[in-house]
Backbone as CSV, one residue per row, in Angstrom:
resi,resn,N_x,N_y,N_z,CA_x,CA_y,CA_z,C_x,C_y,C_z
1,MET,-102.233,39.785,-87.554,-103.127,38.824,-86.924,-104.170,39.536,-86.056
2,GLU,-103.775,40.637,-85.428,-104.709,41.373,-84.572,-105.875,41.925,-85.390
3,ILE,-105.612,42.381,-86.602,-106.684,42.909,-87.457,-107.670,41.795,-87.805
4,ILE,-107.178,40.592,-88.050,-108.059,39.461,-88.359,-108.975,39.165,-87.174
5,LEU,-108.410,39.156,-85.979,-109.222,38.897,-84.781,-110.247,40.006,-84.547
6,ARG,-109.853,41.250,-84.745,-110.784,42.368,-84.570,-111.906,42.316,-85.617
7,ALA,-111.543,42.044,-86.864,-112.548,41.963,-87.926,-113.514,40.808,-87.654
8,THR,-112.999,39.699,-87.162,-113.853,38.560,-86.811,-114.810,38.929,-85.684
9,ALA,-114.311,39.597,-84.668,-115.163,40.014,-83.546,-116.260,40.961,-84.021
10,ILE,-115.923,41.902,-84.867,-116.913,42.850,-85.398,-117.942,42.121,-86.255
11,TYR,-117.500,41.189,-87.069,-118.416,40.440,-87.922,-119.475,39.739,-87.075
12,PHE,-119.040,39.016,-86.052,-119.986,38.283,-85.219,-120.858,39.224,-84.389
13,PHE,-120.314,40.343,-83.948,-121.125,41.328,-83.229,-122.220,41.884,-84.130
14,LEU,-121.872,42.243,-85.369,-122.864,42.775,-86.302,-123.914,41.730,-86.663
15,TRP,-123.485,40.482,-86.792,-124.442,39.414,-87.091,-125.444,39.284,-85.942
16,MET,-124.972,39.258,-84.718,-125.870,39.156,-83.566,-126.772,40.384,-83.462
17,LEU,-126.235,41.547,-83.726,-127.021,42.779,-83.661,-128.153,42.764,-84.684
18,THR,-127.843,42.387,-85.919,-128.893,42.381,-86.939,-129.936,41.302,-86.657
19,ARG,-129.547,40.172,-86.117,-130.520,39.133,-85.756,-131.405,39.617,-84.603
20,GLY,-130.829,40.356,-83.677,-131.587,40.838,-82.532,-132.532,41.985,-82.843
21,LEU,-132.211,42.762,-83.863,-133.060,43.900,-84.200,-134.414,43.485,-84.734
22,GLY,-134.488,42.377,-85.393,-135.762,41.923,-85.940,-135.865,42.203,-87.423
23,LYS,-136.758,41.453,-88.050,-136.897,41.508,-89.503,-137.408,42.845,-89.991
24,ARG,-138.447,43.346,-89.374,-139.076,44.550,-89.880,-138.202,45.783,-89.701
25,GLU,-137.469,45.849,-88.590,-136.628,47.006,-88.364,-135.592,47.164,-89.462
26,LEU,-135.050,46.057,-89.930,-134.035,46.121,-90.977,-134.649,46.372,-92.346
27,ALA,-135.874,45.923,-92.551,-136.514,46.100,-93.853,-137.047,47.517,-94.040
28,GLU,-137.310,48.220,-92.944,-137.912,49.550,-93.023,-137.049,50.590,-92.320
29,MET,-135.877,50.831,-92.838,-134.980,51.795,-92.211,-135.361,53.210,-92.618
30,THR,-135.274,54.124,-91.656,-135.517,55.532,-91.937,-134.231,56.156,-92.480
31,VAL,-134.333,57.356,-92.980,-133.154,58.067,-93.483,-132.151,58.258,-92.349
32,PHE,-132.637,58.612,-91.166,-131.757,58.805,-90.018,-131.017,57.508,-89.675
33,GLU,-131.719,56.389,-89.709,-131.073,55.110,-89.402,-130.026,54.760,-90.456
34,LEU,-130.287,55.111,-91.701,-129.297,54.888,-92.755,-128.043,55.729,-92.500
35,LEU,-128.242,56.971,-92.071,-127.093,57.817,-91.722,-126.321,57.234,-90.549
36,LEU,-127.051,56.698,-89.565,-126.378,56.067,-88.429,-125.531,54.881,-88.879
37,LEU,-126.027,54.130,-89.854,-125.248,53.005,-90.376,-123.936,53.477,-90.986
38,MET,-123.982,54.609,-91.651,-122.746,55.151,-92.218,-121.764,55.513,-91.104
39,VAL,-122.257,56.087,-90.028,-121.405,56.422,-88.887,-120.859,55.143,-88.253
40,VAL,-121.716,54.136,-88.131,-121.283,52.858,-87.568,-120.153,52.276,-88.414
41,GLY,-120.272,52.402,-89.739,-119.209,51.907,-90.621,-117.870,52.555,-90.310
42,ASP,-117.880,53.844,-90.069,-116.643,54.543,-89.734,-116.113,54.091,-88.373
43,LEU,-117.013,53.926,-87.417,-116.602,53.463,-86.086,-116.017,52.053,-86.143
44,ILE,-116.629,51.214,-86.958,-116.125,49.852,-87.107,-114.724,49.877,-87.706
45,GLN,-114.553,50.683,-88.730,-113.233,50.771,-89.369,-112.179,51.166,-88.352
46,GLN,-112.500,52.147,-87.516,-111.530,52.594,-86.514,-111.242,51.497,-85.492
47,GLY,-112.286,50.765,-85.115,-112.103,49.695,-84.136,-111.342,48.505,-84.687
48,VAL,-111.534,48.221,-85.960,-110.877,47.056,-86.552,-109.416,47.346,-86.860
49,THR,-109.159,48.470,-87.504,-107.785,48.734,-87.938,-106.977,49.553,-86.940
50,GLN,-107.620,50.094,-85.922,-106.986,50.960,-84.928,-106.171,52.036,-85.622
51,GLU,-104.895,52.069,-85.372,-104.066,53.114,-85.954,-103.406,52.685,-87.257
52,ASP,-103.728,51.500,-87.720,-103.156,51.017,-88.973,-103.945,51.632,-90.124
53,THR,-103.351,52.587,-90.795,-104.023,53.247,-91.911,-103.504,52.749,-93.261
54,SER,-102.783,51.644,-93.230,-102.207,51.123,-94.473,-103.277,50.455,-95.330
55,ILE,-103.006,50.394,-96.608,-103.896,49.682,-97.525,-103.907,48.194,-97.180
56,THR,-102.775,47.677,-96.778,-102.692,46.261,-96.409,-103.610,45.959,-95.231
57,GLY,-103.586,46.824,-94.217,-104.455,46.630,-93.055,-105.928,46.646,-93.434
58,ALA,-106.297,47.588,-94.295,-107.686,47.671,-94.751,-108.059,46.430,-95.555
59,MET,-107.150,45.964,-96.412,-107.428,44.778,-97.219,-107.566,43.533,-96.352
60,VAL,-106.743,43.423,-95.329,-106.839,42.277,-94.417,-108.185,42.307,-93.686
61,ALA,-108.589,43.478,-93.208,-109.864,43.602,-92.487,-111.042,43.259,-93.402
62,VAL,-111.082,43.846,-94.581,-112.177,43.587,-95.522,-112.140,42.133,-95.988
63,GLY,-110.960,41.618,-96.232,-110.826,40.221,-96.636,-111.316,39.261,-95.571
64,THR,-111.045,39.575,-94.320,-111.511,38.731,-93.218,-113.036,38.720,-93.153
65,ILE,-113.648,39.888,-93.233,-115.114,39.962,-93.204,-115.685,39.247,-94.435
66,GLY,-115.068,39.445,-95.586,-115.508,38.742,-96.795,-115.403,37.234,-96.648
67,ALA,-114.345,36.773,-96.016,-114.171,35.329,-95.795,-115.278,34.787,-94.894
68,TRP,-115.624,35.523,-93.843,-116.710,35.078,-92.956,-118.045,35.043,-93.700
69,ILE,-118.269,36.024,-94.563,-119.501,36.027,-95.356,-119.541,34.780,-96.246
70,ALA,-118.435,34.471,-96.891,-118.378,33.292,-97.763,-118.569,32.006,-96.967
71,ILE,-117.960,31.931,-95.796,-118.087,30.739,-94.947,-119.537,30.563,-94.496
72,PHE,-120.155,31.641,-94.019,-121.556,31.560,-93.592,-122.449,31.188,-94.763
73,SER,-122.188,31.760,-95.919,-122.986,31.467,-97.102,-122.869,29.995,-97.476
74,TRP,-121.670,29.456,-97.458,-121.463,28.055,-97.806,-122.184,27.141,-96.828
75,PHE,-122.027,27.396,-95.525,-122.703,26.559,-94.523,-124.223,26.687,-94.644
76,GLY,-124.706,27.895,-94.919,-126.140,28.096,-95.106,-126.663,27.355,-96.320
77,TYR,-125.866,27.308,-97.370,-126.244,26.577,-98.579,-126.228,25.071,-98.336
78,ARG,-125.229,24.630,-97.616,-125.000,23.189,-97.424,-125.922,22.569,-96.385
79,TYR,-126.252,23.311,-95.325,-127.004,22.759,-94.204,-128.226,23.623,-93.897
80,ARG,-129.391,23.043,-94.046,-130.640,23.785,-93.858,-130.763,24.347,-92.443
81,GLY,-130.407,23.567,-91.444,-130.495,24.029,-90.058,-129.624,25.254,-89.806
82,VAL,-128.455,25.259,-90.407,-127.557,26.405,-90.274,-128.167,27.616,-90.975
83,ARG,-128.769,27.393,-92.146,-129.399,28.488,-92.896,-130.510,29.128,-92.059
84,ARG,-131.295,28.307,-91.396,-132.376,28.829,-90.547,-131.804,29.667,-89.410
85,LEU,-130.697,29.215,-88.851,-130.047,29.952,-87.765,-129.477,31.277,-88.269
86,LEU,-128.814,31.242,-89.412,-128.152,32.427,-89.940,-129.135,33.451,-90.492
87,GLU,-130.119,32.989,-91.245,-130.997,33.901,-91.965,-132.351,34.112,-91.304
88,GLY,-132.731,33.248,-90.397,-134.051,33.330,-89.787,-135.050,32.501,-90.564
89,VAL,-136.282,32.495,-90.084,-137.333,31.703,-90.711,-138.557,32.579,-90.950
90,PRO,-139.352,32.231,-91.956,-140.611,32.952,-92.151,-141.551,32.697,-90.976
91,VAL,-142.383,33.688,-90.671,-143.321,33.576,-89.558,-144.719,33.908,-90.065
92,ILE,-145.676,33.046,-89.751,-147.065,33.293,-90.145,-147.655,34.326,-89.193
93,VAL,-148.091,35.465,-89.757,-148.664,36.540,-88.948,-150.165,36.717,-89.198
94,VAL,-150.684,36.090,-90.253,-152.126,36.079,-90.518,-152.488,34.666,-90.946
95,ARG,-153.506,34.104,-90.307,-153.985,32.769,-90.663,-155.501,32.817,-90.760
96,ASP,-156.020,32.369,-91.891,-157.469,32.334,-92.114,-158.126,33.687,-91.856
97,GLY,-157.490,34.737,-92.349,-158.068,36.069,-92.264,-157.936,36.760,-90.922
98,ARG,-157.247,36.136,-89.973,-157.108,36.720,-88.635,-155.632,36.889,-88.274
99,PRO,-155.311,38.003,-87.644,-153.919,38.196,-87.203,-153.532,37.148,-86.150
100,VAL,-152.307,36.699,-86.191,-151.765,35.775,-85.190,-151.028,36.643,-84.170
101,GLU,-151.745,37.025,-83.124,-151.217,37.992,-82.141,-149.885,37.579,-81.516
102,PRO,-149.701,36.321,-81.078,-148.396,35.966,-80.490,-147.236,36.174,-81.465
103,ALA,-147.465,35.867,-82.738,-146.405,36.051,-83.752,-146.127,37.532,-83.968
104,LEU,-147.189,38.346,-83.985,-147.003,39.791,-84.150,-146.191,40.365,-82.991
105,ARG,-146.511,39.935,-81.771,-145.761,40.417,-80.602,-144.308,39.965,-80.665
106,LEU,-144.092,38.705,-80.997,-142.733,38.163,-81.061,-141.880,38.916,-82.078
107,GLU,-142.473,39.245,-83.216,-141.745,39.935,-84.282,-141.810,41.455,-84.157
108,ARG,-142.526,41.950,-83.158,-142.689,43.395,-82.920,-143.262,44.091,-84.160
109,VAL,-144.326,43.507,-84.685,-145.022,44.038,-85.851,-146.428,44.425,-85.418
110,THR,-146.857,45.616,-85.791,-148.205,46.051,-85.428,-149.208,45.596,-86.479
111,LEU,-150.465,45.518,-86.072,-151.529,45.175,-87.007,-151.616,46.226,-88.111
112,ASP,-151.392,47.477,-87.768,-151.401,48.534,-88.786,-150.357,48.280,-89.867
113,GLU,-149.179,47.787,-89.492,-148.143,47.478,-90.482,-148.592,46.341,-91.402
114,VAL,-149.238,45.336,-90.827,-149.734,44.218,-91.632,-150.798,44.705,-92.603
115,LEU,-151.724,45.530,-92.097,-152.793,46.055,-92.950,-152.226,46.916,-94.080
116,GLU,-151.231,47.732,-93.772,-150.603,48.564,-94.790,-149.950,47.711,-95.874
117,GLU,-149.227,46.677,-95.448,-148.582,45.795,-96.423,-149.621,45.045,-97.254
118,ALA,-150.716,44.655,-96.626,-151.784,43.985,-97.376,-152.338,44.933,-98.442
119,ARG,-152.602,46.179,-98.052,-153.097,47.160,-99.025,-152.090,47.377,-100.152
120,ASN,-150.807,47.433,-99.800,-149.766,47.597,-100.822,-149.748,46.431,-101.805
121,ASN,-150.261,45.281,-101.366,-150.346,44.101,-102.224,-151.726,43.947,-102.859
122,GLY,-152.551,45.001,-102.776,-153.862,44.976,-103.410,-154.917,44.208,-102.638
123,ILE,-154.700,44.013,-101.355,-155.648,43.276,-100.518,-156.348,44.267,-99.606
124,ALA,-157.643,44.417,-99.783,-158.396,45.414,-99.024,-158.784,44.921,-97.633
125,ASN,-158.917,43.618,-97.468,-159.408,43.095,-96.203,-158.653,41.814,-95.855
126,LEU,-158.240,41.693,-94.610,-157.511,40.494,-94.180,-158.360,39.237,-94.290
127,ARG,-159.682,39.372,-94.313,-160.546,38.193,-94.450,-160.260,37.440,-95.748
128,ASP,-159.671,38.129,-96.719,-159.342,37.500,-97.999,-158.003,36.762,-97.976
129,VAL,-157.311,36.820,-96.831,-155.970,36.249,-96.730,-156.021,34.900,-96.028
130,GLU,-155.545,33.881,-96.723,-155.436,32.565,-96.095,-154.206,32.538,-95.181
131,LEU,-153.072,33.010,-95.708,-151.835,33.105,-94.924,-151.139,34.424,-95.218
132,GLY,-150.710,35.097,-94.164,-149.850,36.258,-94.275,-148.537,35.896,-93.611
133,ILE,-147.454,36.034,-94.336,-146.159,35.556,-93.858,-145.161,36.699,-93.814
134,LEU,-144.507,36.851,-92.672,-143.372,37.763,-92.565,-142.144,36.939,-92.922
135,GLU,-141.583,37.225,-94.080,-140.449,36.439,-94.588,-139.184,36.745,-93.790
136,ALA,-138.195,35.890,-93.932,-136.935,36.048,-93.203,-136.240,37.362,-93.528
137,ASP,-136.499,37.920,-94.729,-135.862,39.184,-95.112,-136.649,40.411,-94.672
138,GLY,-137.768,40.218,-93.941,-138.555,41.340,-93.438,-139.699,41.764,-94.343
139,GLN,-139.827,41.137,-95.499,-140.913,41.454,-96.417,-142.127,40.572,-96.104
140,PHE,-143.309,41.049,-96.503,-144.528,40.279,-96.306,-144.908,39.551,-97.588
141,SER,-145.462,38.357,-97.435,-146.083,37.615,-98.522,-147.496,37.282,-98.074
142,PHE,-148.437,37.413,-98.987,-149.830,37.108,-98.673,-150.347,36.076,-99.658
143,LEU,-150.943,35.024,-99.140,-151.579,34.007,-99.958,-153.079,34.155,-99.750
144,GLN,-153.759,34.523,-100.818,-155.196,34.718,-100.723,-155.913,33.404,-100.977
145,TYR,-157.142,33.342,-100.483,-157.956,32.171,-100.741,-158.183,32.042,-102.238
146,SER,-158.201,30.804,-102.705,-158.555,30.577,-104.106,-160.078,30.560,-104.195
147,GLY,-160.603,30.511,-105.377,-162.045,30.471,-105.554,-162.667,29.198,-105.014
148,GLU,-161.838,28.200,-104.689,-162.329,26.905,-104.221,-162.216,26.762,-102.713
149,ARG,-162.119,27.830,-101.989,-161.838,27.740,-100.551,-162.954,27.128,-99.747
150,HIS,-164.168,27.059,-100.269,-165.287,26.525,-99.506,-165.406,25.006,-99.621
151,HIS,-164.537,24.384,-100.421,-164.589,22.945,-100.601,-163.593,22.270,-99.660
152,ALA,-163.908,21.048,-99.299,-162.994,20.278,-98.449,-161.728,19.987,-99.228
153,PRO,-160.561,19.927,-98.562,-159.294,19.729,-99.254,-159.208,18.424,-100.030
154,HIS,-159.941,17.377,-99.614,-159.817,16.092,-100.267,-160.728,15.933,-101.474
155,GLU,-161.620,16.881,-101.708,-162.515,16.809,-102.858,-161.772,17.140,-104.145
156,LYS,-162.140,16.450,-105.217,-161.581,16.776,-106.529,-162.536,17.727,-107.213
157,HIS,-161.991,18.683,-107.898,-162.806,19.673,-108.603,-162.561,19.548,-110.093
158,THR,-163.594,19.621,-110.843,-163.446,19.582,-112.294,-163.922,20.892,-112.869
159,GLY,-163.407,21.184,-114.041,-163.876,22.352,-114.776,-163.204,23.573,-114.466
């Protein structure tokens, strides 16, 4: 039972840690940060199983974390509000060709990062972007203006 409680505590600690780090930090890990994650994995194992080196202890710990993942996944699937809490929400960082500074500050994203991602998506200038979105998974999506951007939204276009 102690292993279940320890695994549960670690699961919730890791969930809070990843939510607190921010979207971009998790999407753009350096090699050093990846190595640190491997070390963290070993530290977690030691903290969860303590001196229990049995296969049963390891299976109980992994099974507990797996159960929490399944539970969170089910609640996220079933309830939209829970999904937003668990996974985060997309954030608009560019609107009508201009950076949304408060959103950039909140997400700790620099304008240079936005410009780089725009270039990676074949966009040379932010003026061509109607919406730039930092997705919940840390990736950027850019919606460019269509050829009809100069028309009022309520007008019908033919041809």
